[in-house]
Each structure stands twice: as structure tokens, then as C-alpha cells.
N, C-alpha and C positions, 0 to 999 in steps of 0.2 A: 846972607838973607836967603831962605827957601820958602818956597809957595805951595800951598796943598787947596785942596776942596773937598768938602763935605759932600758934595754932591755932582762930582766928575767922575767918570769911570766906576759906577756903582756896581758891586759885583753882589749877587746873593744864590744862594745854595738852598737846595733844596731839604736837605736832611739836617743842617746845622748853621748857626749864624756864621756871618762870614766876616772874618776880620783883617782889617788893613792897617798898615802903620804910615801916618799920614806925615809926620814930623819927628823926628829924633834928633835932638841937639844937646848942648852941654847943660841945658836947663831942665829940660823934661820930654817926655814922649806924649804925642797925641794919636790915639788909635780911634778909627771907625768900625763900628760893627753894624753890619747890617740884617735885620730881623726879617723872616718872614712871619706872617702871623701864625702863633702858636709855639714858635721857637722859644727855646730856653736856654740860659745858662745855668747850670746847678748850682748849688751851695758852695761856697767858695771865700777866700779871706786872702788879704795881702798884706807884706810886710811892712807897705808905705801907705802915707793918705793918698785917697784918690778923690777926682772931681768927676762926676758924670751928667752929661747932659742929654735930653731928648730933643734932638734935632728936628727931627718927624715923626709922626707916629704917637704911641701910646706904649707905656710897657709897665706891668705889675711889678714893683722892687721890692723884695722881701728883704728885712733886714732884722734878724734875730728874733723870728715870730711875729713881725708887725709887716704888712705889706701896706706900701705907699701907691697910689695910681698916679702916676706921672704920664705926663704929655707934653706935647710939642712947647718948648721953652723950657720946661723946669731943668732945675739943676738939684743937685744933690751930692754933699759931700760927704766923706767917710773917714774915721781916724783908722789906722793900722789894727790888723787883727780882728775886723769886725765881720762875722759870718753873712754875707748878704746874695742874694740870686736873682735872676731876671727873667722875665717872660713876657713875650709879644702880646700884646692885646690885638693889635693890627699890624701890618708893615711899617717897619721903624727904621729910623738912621740912629744910632747912638754914639756920641762923641765920649770917650775916656780918656780923662788927662791924668798921666800917670807921673811918677817923681822918675828923674834921671836913672835913681838906683834898682828900680824896678823892671823886671825881664819881660818884654812882651811875650817871650816864648811860655811864663805862667799864664797869660790870660789866654793864648791859643789851646794850653793844655785842658782849660777847662770846659771847653766843648766837644773834646775827644771822649 
């Protein structure tokens, strides 16, 4: 058993979103991304399906030239190889669910 929290030990950075691995098990990976208002993750894609939950705040989620305004409680799933980007409309906490086969280092590279 593993226990994690989306709200404990919140880390934020002034220059880029803060990424924390909350769970990593034989099934999947759960990542927390903390955004300050205005921060973004540039356009990128993954080789595996993902699920994104807006736990707190509001995000403009771009998917192939269409922008979805997501708010607290909203979920979006993407198939592999779909180009997407995120921009925080206000301070936000995002939960990213990854396939076990996906690399957390890939997510961290997007913000650099």
C-alpha cells in the first residue's frame, strides 16, 4: 500500500510549474503539477494515454488548435500522440495520471 496527498507539501516555483511524483506502482504513475497564475507547459505529446484532472484552480487546455477551459473537478483524457499544452488561468493543482510505461522525466522536460 502507498499513500499520497494532492494537498500536502505543496511546492510552487515562480519561474515554472512544480512537478511531484505522488505514486509510482506496477499499474500507473500519479503526478501533481502546481501552477502559479500564468505559468504554462508548452505544446507536447506522449506515447501513451493520459488522464488530467483539475484538482484546484483553472487551466486553459489546448488540444490540436482547440482550447478547453477546465476548472476544478474537470477531467480530460487523451490518446497517445495528441499535441496539447496547458496554461494556468489562476493558481492551480493538476493531477496527471500516466501509464506505467510512460516516463516522469518526459513530463519534467516539458517545463524546461
